[in-house]
C-alpha atoms as one frame of an Amber mdcrd trajectory, in Angstrom:
protein
 -27.135 -59.383  20.884 -23.460 -60.397  20.920 -22.195 -62.708  18.155 -21.535
 -65.626  20.542 -25.009 -65.253  22.024 -26.488 -65.254  18.535 -24.614 -68.459
  17.655 -25.806 -70.118  20.861 -29.353 -69.038  20.053 -29.159 -70.265  16.429
 -28.159 -73.731  17.682 -31.614 -73.942  19.342 -33.418 -73.108  16.078 -34.628
 -76.233  14.265 -33.407 -75.319  10.775 -29.843 -74.744  12.034 -29.670 -77.702
  14.457 -27.333 -79.703  12.180 -25.280 -76.783  10.796 -21.576 -76.414  11.783
 -20.658 -73.613  14.173 -18.472 -71.960  11.535 -21.546 -71.469   9.344 -23.624
 -70.237  12.272 -20.978 -67.566  13.039 -21.226 -66.323   9.447 -25.014 -66.224
   9.641 -24.994 -64.628  13.113 -22.833 -61.740  11.917 -25.203 -60.967   9.033
 -28.610 -61.288  10.731 -30.613 -58.057  10.949 -32.232 -57.382  14.328 -35.841
 -56.161  14.427 -37.966 -54.859  17.268 -41.746 -54.799  16.764 -44.469 -53.495
  19.037 -47.631 -55.411  19.976 -50.143 -55.259  17.105 -47.530 -54.243  14.525
 -47.544 -56.115  11.212 -44.287 -57.886  10.341 -45.454 -59.411   7.068 -48.506
 -58.425   5.023 -50.562 -60.827   2.956 -49.943 -60.296  -0.756 -46.481 -58.702
  -0.489 -43.521 -60.380  -2.179 -41.566 -62.676   0.124 -37.792 -62.238   0.170
 -36.725 -63.111   3.716 -37.063 -65.471   6.657 -37.703 -64.343  10.227 -36.528
 -65.972  13.493 -38.288 -65.070  16.729 -35.669 -64.195  19.370 -38.284 -63.220
  21.958 -42.054 -62.656  22.055 -45.019 -64.134  20.179 -46.562 -63.566  16.754
 -49.683 -64.807  14.971 -50.000 -65.979  11.372 -53.476 -65.009  10.238 -55.854
 -63.939   7.497 -57.906 -61.130   8.998 -59.633 -62.672  12.070 -58.799 -66.294
  11.248 -55.574 -67.401  12.986 -53.585 -70.173  11.297 -50.964 -70.501  14.042
 -49.235 -68.732  16.940 -45.402 -68.772  16.963 -43.011 -68.179  19.855 -39.296
 -67.877  20.646 -37.152 -70.100  18.418 -39.863 -70.508  15.746 -39.261 -69.494
  12.157 -41.660 -68.047   9.595 -41.272 -67.026   5.979 -38.712 -69.807   5.453
 -40.445 -71.167   2.345 -39.793 -67.903   0.507 -36.028 -68.320   0.740 -36.332
 -70.764  -2.143 -38.344 -68.504  -4.463 -40.169 -65.210  -4.409 -43.945 -65.561
  -4.128 -46.740 -63.463  -2.696 -47.349 -63.947   1.001 -50.467 -66.027   1.693
 -51.002 -64.680   5.217 -50.268 -61.736   7.464 -47.915 -61.999  10.473 -48.626
 -59.681  13.422 -46.910 -59.335  16.801 -49.052 -60.536  19.719 -46.612 -58.988
  22.193 -43.547 -56.747  22.096 -41.145 -58.982  20.137 -37.562 -59.208  18.902
 -36.762 -60.867  15.568 -33.856 -61.712  13.305 -34.282 -61.150   9.570 -32.477
 -63.594   7.258 -32.569 -62.301   3.663 -32.860 -64.448   0.576 -29.584 -63.048
  -0.745 -27.774 -64.046   2.458 -29.449 -67.460   2.392 -28.229 -68.111  -1.167
 -24.669 -67.090  -0.303 -24.284 -69.211   2.854 -25.929 -72.397   1.599 -24.214
 -72.501  -1.783 -21.768 -75.106  -0.489 -23.683 -76.111   2.671 -26.751 -78.366
   2.603 -27.400 -78.569   6.337 -29.596 -75.454   6.298 -31.684 -76.805   3.377
 -31.997 -80.097   5.265 -33.073 -78.221   8.391 -35.661 -76.244   6.417 -37.072
 -79.436   4.911 -37.184 -81.195   8.293 -38.945 -78.224   9.836 -41.357 -78.158
   6.909 -42.128 -81.856   7.414 -42.705 -81.276  11.128 -44.990 -78.348  10.353
 -46.976 -80.447   7.858 -47.262 -83.229  10.425 -48.569 -80.748  12.994 -51.019
 -79.401  10.418 -52.276 -82.929   9.691 -52.787 -83.546  13.399 -54.586 -80.221
  13.715 -56.779 -81.067  10.714 -57.646 -84.468  12.214 -58.523 -82.812  15.515
 -60.613 -80.218  13.696 -62.393 -82.940  11.703 -63.119 -84.826  14.937 -64.478
 -81.642  16.507 -66.627 -80.999  13.430 -67.998 -84.545  13.628 -68.764 -84.042
  17.309 -70.477 -80.713  16.571 -72.507 -82.360  13.774 -73.548 -85.158  16.150
 -74.485 -82.644  18.836 -76.441 -80.632  16.260 -78.348 -83.750  15.183 -79.089
 -84.553  18.825 -80.306 -81.004  19.426 -82.537 -81.198  16.345 -83.885 -84.527
  17.572 -84.553 -83.080  21.023 -86.198 -80.044  19.442 -88.472 -82.274  17.370
 -89.309 -84.393  20.419 -90.074 -81.236  22.416 -92.425 -79.988  19.678 -94.160
 -83.370  19.620 -94.432 -83.408  23.416 -95.955 -79.939  23.373 -98.409 -81.071
  20.693 -99.238 -84.119  22.813 -99.835 -81.919  25.841-101.986 -79.487  23.839
-104.043 -82.314  22.349-104.465 -83.919  25.753-105.832 -80.722  27.282-107.963
 -80.109  24.193-109.569 -83.530  24.587-110.170 -82.979  28.280-111.514 -79.447
  27.743-113.740 -80.205  24.787-114.081 -83.820  23.737-114.556 -85.104  27.263
-116.388 -82.159  28.792-118.940 -81.709  26.010-120.458 -85.206  26.062-120.501
 -85.217  29.867-122.289 -81.852  29.900-124.857 -83.191  27.434-125.335 -86.348
  29.495-125.922 -84.262  32.614-128.435 -82.041  30.793-130.441 -84.992  29.429
-130.432 -86.713  32.793-131.620 -83.483  34.398-134.562 -83.329  31.972-135.522
 -86.901  32.828-135.206 -86.168  36.556-137.237 -82.954  36.653-139.642 -83.233
  33.715-140.297 -86.959  33.401-144.026 -86.499  34.035-144.282 -83.856  31.323
-142.554 -85.909  28.598-144.389 -88.045  26.098-143.346 -91.621  25.515-141.751
 -90.625  22.221-139.743 -87.809  23.836-138.580 -90.072  26.616-137.529 -92.673
  24.060-135.568 -90.063  22.060-133.758 -88.853  25.178-132.873 -92.395  26.212
-131.665 -93.140  22.681-129.466 -90.025  22.794-128.124 -91.028  26.198-127.242
 -94.447  24.811-125.387 -92.961  21.797-123.578 -90.383  23.905-122.511 -93.018
  26.421-121.175 -95.238  23.637-119.229 -92.390  22.020-117.921 -91.305  25.394
-116.750 -94.839  26.200-115.021 -95.121  22.822-113.284 -91.783  23.330-112.167
 -92.725  26.826-110.864 -96.081  25.607-108.892 -94.439  22.762-107.580 -91.762
  25.102-106.365 -94.263  27.673-104.651 -96.411  25.040-103.046 -93.380  23.403
-101.851 -92.010  26.768-100.372 -95.433  27.582 -98.393 -95.367  24.320 -97.021
 -91.902  25.112 -95.804 -93.033  28.530 -94.322 -96.253  27.150 -96.732 -98.470
  29.091 -98.040-100.239  25.990 -95.593-102.578  24.279 -96.290-104.755  21.267
 -96.676-108.447  22.013 -96.362-109.926  18.502 -97.604-113.394  17.702 -98.518
-115.453  14.672-102.236-115.192  13.824-104.613-115.370  10.880-105.483-111.777
   9.961-108.503-112.942   7.917-110.148-114.328  11.068-109.697-110.942  12.800
-111.267-109.203   9.789-114.271-111.552   9.987-114.526-110.914  13.732-114.540
-107.126  13.285-117.158-107.322  10.526-119.335-109.340  12.883-118.866-106.731
  15.599-120.152-103.935  13.326-122.818-105.958  11.504-125.743-104.434  13.438
-124.434-100.877  13.025-123.909-101.426   9.277-127.424-102.863   8.971-128.935
 -99.853  10.746-127.355 -97.581   8.114-128.182-100.037   5.311-124.466-100.254
   4.438-123.136-103.409   2.795-120.186-104.360   5.054-118.262-107.353   3.701
-114.825-108.946   3.337-112.971-109.895   0.173-110.294-111.785   2.142-110.347
-115.582   2.242-108.257-118.451   3.559-105.421-118.322   6.074-103.046-115.363
   5.876-100.746-115.421   8.882 -99.013-112.286  10.098 -96.618-111.583  12.960
 -98.010-108.705  15.029 -99.872-107.819  18.211-103.345-109.255  17.647-105.150
-106.936  20.063-103.559-103.841  18.522-104.502-104.902  14.990-108.038-105.653
  16.159-108.201-102.088  17.549-106.860-100.670  14.264-109.488-102.519  12.196
-112.299-101.494  14.547-111.337 -97.823  14.284-111.026 -97.950  10.487-114.308
 -99.811   9.998-116.083 -97.496  12.462-114.822 -94.467  10.504-115.783 -96.018
   7.172-119.336 -96.654   8.387-119.510 -93.187   9.873-118.789 -91.454   6.553
-120.749 -93.805   4.259-124.264 -92.901   3.197-127.223 -95.272   3.388-127.026
 -97.894   0.655-123.236 -97.587   0.406-120.550-100.235   0.811-117.573-100.865
   3.062-115.201-103.599   1.932-112.229-105.136   3.724-109.521-107.129   2.002
-105.887-108.222   1.956-103.196-107.800  -0.710-100.065-109.964  -0.593 -96.714
-108.182  -0.922 -93.130-109.491  -0.691 -92.561-110.261   3.028 -95.613-108.142
   3.932 -99.369-108.016   3.565-101.517-104.966   3.015-104.915-104.773   4.706
-107.390-102.290   3.246-110.697-100.790   4.352-112.484 -99.241   1.375-115.734
 -97.275   1.549-118.015 -95.557  -0.955-118.532 -92.617   1.375-118.196 -88.859
   1.130-114.380 -88.901   0.710-111.869 -86.170   1.545-109.828 -83.528  -0.250
-106.003 -83.538  -0.202-105.805 -80.937   2.567-107.985 -83.033   4.864-105.996
 -86.205   4.125-102.776 -84.371   4.963-104.117 -83.532   8.454-105.375 -86.999
   9.363-102.483 -88.463  11.331-100.972 -85.276  12.776-101.411 -84.901  16.486
-101.233 -81.107  16.518-103.797 -80.814  13.719-106.369 -83.453  14.587-110.033
 -82.713  14.046-113.321 -84.527  13.875-116.240 -84.115  11.500-119.812 -85.270
  11.815-120.752 -88.506  10.046-123.483 -89.023   7.460-125.968 -89.828  10.248
-124.642 -87.083  12.563-122.282 -89.499  14.328-119.718 -87.814  16.568-116.007
 -88.609  16.542-113.001 -87.973  18.763-110.290 -87.078  16.277-107.981 -89.504
  18.075-108.800 -92.909  16.582-106.688 -92.531  13.434-103.671 -91.359  15.434
-104.054 -94.460  17.585-104.235 -96.597  14.402-101.028 -95.081  13.033 -99.116
 -95.610  16.277-100.328 -99.207  16.657 -99.417-100.082  13.042 -95.960 -98.498
  13.320 -95.297-100.272  16.631 -95.898-103.499  14.645 -93.390-102.515  11.912
 -96.022-101.418   9.409 -97.155 -98.197   7.771-100.485 -96.515   6.985-101.584
 -94.940   3.688-104.764 -93.163   2.605-106.369 -92.650  -0.803-109.429 -90.428
  -1.044-111.342 -88.019  -3.272-114.376 -85.894  -2.395-117.507 -87.835  -3.359
-115.578 -90.988  -4.306-114.959 -92.569  -0.922-111.751 -93.390   0.922-109.403
 -96.348   1.145-107.209 -96.825   4.224-104.350 -99.297   3.828-101.844-100.571
   6.358 -99.036-103.112   6.089 -97.999-105.895   8.442 -95.095-108.356   8.333
 -95.939-111.867   7.221 -95.288-114.671   9.665 -92.219-116.707   8.727
């Protein structure tokens, strides 16, 4: 490249933009031209820096193995920081295309800027611009990382929801296939016996079949009711309608509802709650929760046992408990209680059947009303179910 062309080119380079033409002519005459092929290394990481390079044509990348720090083009400068001192290169520079460069040695730099500060000023200005660009790039990268983190959280949330939906679907089909089909099949069989063999049955046998039909119908109705309420929650059709009410009166009501059942099992069902304790929740949902918990307590309590209900006052909340002296549960069983994909049902002390769905319904109803459910139990020492509700202001 002719000297005049070099001078004209140097005027377009940022570090020489304020330098006088007389200085640029001196520099232009002493620049060393370089031609590098695509993929050829110009600077290697770790080697001692002693020169600056100006790209006359082509493109290069500044990188550390596969990680690219920046891509430079015609008029850009690299290696300029090493004109001030000799340090090991922190990155490799490789040609991305067939390129032409000018090499500006440290010795030349020292000789031409001894009495001329415009080049130093240009280097500093370029350095400031590069730092500003790096800050912008870092801010953009941080924003992208935040976006990726948010997207990752959303994906994890969607994954969790998908797992729960699959568990809901599996439980739904399990209930239809087993919990609903089995009692219906039994009902049909007992009715068939009554229809075809009524004349052959004794009064006692007929009574036993009718008693079984009554129990099966009641269990089936309870299961269907729980299933419909649970399905309504899943589809968002059930919403809490909170109101101020006396939770003690609901406890008394539920005890009255199960008084005959408790008497038939000779279980002492009573309440330790007294007075007016007002909460802010959906009354019908809490009534359903208490019915399910009391029903379970009676189911797993032996004859002569006790089931007690009570209320404990907490700051801004109350805790309702249902405590029984029944057969209790081990830690593994307790851990499974409220998990949809691991629900199960065991036979009660008087061979009562369950659905495995009531406790899940309790948990969802309590949480819809801003409360939480806890269980304490030991094999042979009974169980205590507790749930919290917000106090009425």
